[in-house]
N, C-alpha and C positions, 0 to 999 in steps of 0.2 A: 464599941458598937460593931456588930457583925456586918461585913460587906455583903452587897447583893450577890456577888459571885459566890462567896462562901455559902450563903443561904441556899442557892440553887445547886451547888455541888453537893451539899449535904443531903438533898432529897433522894438521889439515887443510891446513896451508900448502902442501903439494905440489899441492893441488887448485886453488889460485888461478890464474886464467887459463884454466881449462877451461870448457867449456860443457856444461850438462846437456842431454843428447840423448835421454834416455829414463828410464823407471822400471824398477826391478829388484825381484825377489823371490827369496827363497832356494829356494822350492819346498817341497813337503810334506816333513816330517821323518819318519823311520822310526817315531817315537813319535807316535801320533795325538793325544796330549794336548799336544804341543808346538806352539807357534805358529810361523808363518812370519816371516821377517824381510823388511823392505822398505827401499828406498832409491833411489838414483839412479845412472844410467850417465853418466859424464863423459868428454867427448872433448877432447883437447888439440891445440894447433896443430900438433904433430908427427904427428898422426893416431892416436896411441895412445889407448886408453881405460882407465879405471879404474871400478870399481863401489864405491860407498859404501853400506854397509848400516848402518841406524840400530839401535843396541843400547840396552838399558835400563841396562846397566852394563858394566864392563870385562870381566867374565867372558863376556858375550854369551849369557846363559842365558834371555833373554826378549826379545821385540820391544820397540822403544822408542816414544817419543812425540815430538812436535815441536810447535812453535808457529810460525805465520807472522805476521809483523808487517808491516803496511802502512806504508810511510814515504813517503806522498804529500806 
């Protein structure tokens, strides 16, 4: 049985090798009480791009959080 961590680490594998070229936002929602989502635009060596939006959970019903770790 696959672990939960392995499942989630497999999701972004198609993004490996891409380069972050910009920041993304979902734009205002029809419901003014709903937050926007944010994330990254990623460009691949073949010229195609994908947008990664950060979610708080799998349902995607709230914007997420992140931590940046310096590995100097």
